[in-house]
SESE-788667 format. One record per residue (C-alpha): residue number from 1; residue in three letters; x, y, z. Coordinates in steps of 0.05 Angstrom, whole numbers, padded with zeros to 5 digits. Layout:
SESE-788667
PT  nr rest     c1     c2     c3
PT NUM  ALA      X      Y      Z
...
***
This chain:
SESE-788667
PT  nr rest     c1     c2     c3
PT   1  MET  03365  01776  02691
PT   2  ASN  03385  01834  02731
PT   3  GLY  03455  01813  02748
PT   4  ALA  03446  01825  02823
PT   5  PRO  03446  01760  02863
PT   6  LYS  03380  01742  02897
PT   7  ALA  03382  01735  02972
PT   8  ARG  03369  01666  02996
PT   9  TRP  03323  01691  03052
PT  10  PRO  03285  01753  03034
PT  11  ARG  03293  01809  03083
PT  12  ARG  03235  01812  03130
PT  13  GLU  03198  01877  03130
PT  14  LEU  03172  01907  03195
PT  15  ALA  03114  01862  03213
PT  16  ALA  03050  01891  03240
PT  17  GLY  03017  01850  03294
PT  18  PHE  03035  01807  03354
PT  19  THR  03082  01749  03361
PT  20  LEU  03060  01682  03386
PT  21  ILE  03094  01692  03453
PT  22  GLU  03059  01759  03463
PT  23  VAL  02992  01727  03449
PT  24  LEU  03006  01669  03496
PT  25  VAL  03027  01716  03552
PT  26  ALA  02964  01758  03542
PT  27  LEU  02920  01695  03543
PT  28  SER  02953  01669  03606
PT  29  ILE  02943  01736  03642
PT  30  THR  02870  01736  03620
PT  31  ALA  02861  01664  03644
PT  32  VAL  02890  01681  03713
PT  33  ALA  02844  01741  03719
PT  34  LEU  02783  01700  03699
PT  35  VAL  02800  01645  03750
PT  36  ALA  02808  01697  03805
PT  37  GLY  02741  01727  03786
PT  38  LEU  02707  01659  03787
PT  39  ARG  02736  01644  03856
PT  40  ALA  02711  01710  03883
PT  41  THR  02642  01698  03853
PT  42  ALA  02640  01628  03885
PT  43  ALA  02660  01656  03952
PT  44  LEU  02606  01710  03949
PT  45  THR  02554  01657  03930
PT  46  ASP  02574  01612  03988
PT  47  ASN  02571  01671  04036
PT  48  ALA  02502  01691  04011
PT  49  ALA  02476  01621  04021
PT  50  ARG  02505  01616  04091
PT  51  GLN  02477  01685  04109
PT  52  SER  02408  01662  04086
PT  53  ALA  02412  01600  04129
PT  54  VAL  02436  01639  04190
PT  55  LEU  02381  01690  04181
PT  56  LEU  02328  01635  04176
PT  57  ALA  02356  01602  04239
PT  58  GLN  02355  01668  04276
PT  59  VAL  02283  01682  04257
PT  60  CYS  02263  01611  04278
PT  61  ALA  02298  01619  04345
PT  62  GLU  02265  01687  04357
PT  63  ASN  02197  01657  04341
PT  64  GLN  02209  01600  04391
PT  65  LEU  02230  01650  04445
PT  66  VAL  02168  01692  04433
PT  67  ASP  02126  01629  04438
PT  68  LEU  02159  01612  04505
PT  69  ARG  02149  01683  04531
PT  70  LEU  02076  01684  04511
PT  71  SER  02062  01617  04543
PT  72  ARG  02100  01640  04606
PT  73  ARG  02140  01576  04606
PT  74  LEU  02210  01606  04608
PT  75  PRO  02262  01552  04620
PT  76  ARG  02305  01554  04682
PT  77  LEU  02378  01570  04673
PT  78  ALA  02399  01498  04686
PT  79  ARG  02355  01473  04628
PT  80  ALA  02373  01530  04581
PT  81  ALA  02425  01490  04542
PT  82  ALA  02378  01430  04533
PT  83  THR  02323  01477  04510
PT  84  ALA  02371  01511  04460
PT  85  PHE  02390  01444  04430
PT  86  ARG  02317  01423  04427
PT  87  LEU  02298  01488  04392
PT  88  ALA  02356  01480  04344
PT  89  ALA  02334  01409  04327
PT  90  ARG  02263  01433  04316
PT  91  CYS  02287  01487  04268
PT  92  GLY  02333  01439  04231
PT  93  SER  02398  01469  04253
PT  94  ARG  02459  01428  04273
PT  95  ARG  02483  01477  04325
PT  96  PRO  02445  01521  04374
***
């Protein structure tokens, strides 16, 4: 043998790569960013669906008003609220 005593724990050379903690931190940051992106996508989808429903209700209401104007049966002001609710019910809306 060489005569020099062997070290019990070999000296660690400079390691190339990431530690476990660094990988976990990077994964948690990525997960938070993905969750935020999913929430934003869900909000945009909900808004698009609501906008579609509102547009359809508006077109239906305009069609009913044109029908009333063409038939020259415009409601009096006192009956306007009842007419609005009746038109909303005919179009399938919950609110006028």
